[in-house]
Structure formats: C-alpha cells, structure tokens
N, C-alpha and C positions, 0 to 999 in steps of 0.2 A: 212020466216025462222027466226022468233023471238025465241031466246033461252029462255026458261022458267027457272027461278031460283027456287030452293027449298025454301019453306017458312023458314024464319029465326026466331030464338028464340029471345025474348026480352032480352036486356042485364041484366046480373046478378047484383043485387043491394045489397050492404051490408048495414045493418041498424046499426048505431052506437048509443051508449048511448048518451043521450042529455047532452051536456056540460053545466056547470053552473059556475057562479062566486062564489068563496069561500066566499067573503065578503058579497055578496048579500044574500047567503044562511044563513049565521050566523047573518044577519041584524046588522052588525057592524056599529055603528054611524060614526066613523072616524078611520083612520089608524094612529096609534101612532108611532112616530119616535123613541120613547124610547124602543119599543118592538123589540129588536134586533133578537130574535129567529124567529119571523114571517118574518122580513125583509130579513134575511139571506136565507130563503127558496126561495126567488125571485131573487137571485143573482147567477151568475156562479162562478166557481172556481177562475176565473180571476178577479171577482168583477164587471162584467157587469150586467146590469138589463136585465132580461129575458123578451122577447116579450110577449104580452098578448095572442097571438095565441098559445103559448106554455103553459102558466100558466092558461089559460081559465078565465082570469079576464075581466070584462066589461071595456069599455072605461073610464067611470067615475072613477072606482076604480084603474085602471092602472095609471091614471094621479095622483091620490092621493098617490098611492104607490111610484111612481117616486119621487114625492115631499118629501115624508117621508124619502126615502133612501138618497136623496140629503141633507136633513137637518141632518140626522144622520152622514153622511160623514163629513159635515162641523164642527160638534162639536166632531169629532173623536170617535164616537161610532162604526162606520163602516170604514174600510179602503177604499181608492179610488182604489187601485190596490193591488191584491194579487200577491206575488212573488213565 
C-alpha cells in the first residue's frame, strides 16, 4: 500500500540581470576622495557607508570607496553624521 505522489514540477526560477561593479565597468583607475558627488551616492541619509551587496561594488572597490569616504570625512568634505 505505497501511496504514489503525483509528479512535481521543478521550482520556478527567476533570472536576474547580472550585477556589475560601477567602477569596474567605467575602468576607473582610482576612487578620488575629492569627488564628493560620487561619494555621496554611496552614503545613507544618516551618513553611513552602504554595503557592497546593496551598491553592487566589488570587494576591491568597496575597500577603496570606504577609504575615500573616510579621507573626505577627515578633511571635512563629508560630514561624519547627518542630523
């Protein structure tokens, strides 16, 4: 008395567009700490650095980006905290 299950369908898979690093695509040689317009797009409203999984930057450029943001904060080009 083995109960037979009906055949199951394979799970539905969504195909997403391939993510890519903005800096790799532009072939930027380095991330400039003086370019505030670019750096602000990688900060939240409170001034926190956005994670690489949200911004789709590779590990190498995320490290350079964090260093550039920290340098810009130290010479008062960017605020440490937004109020």
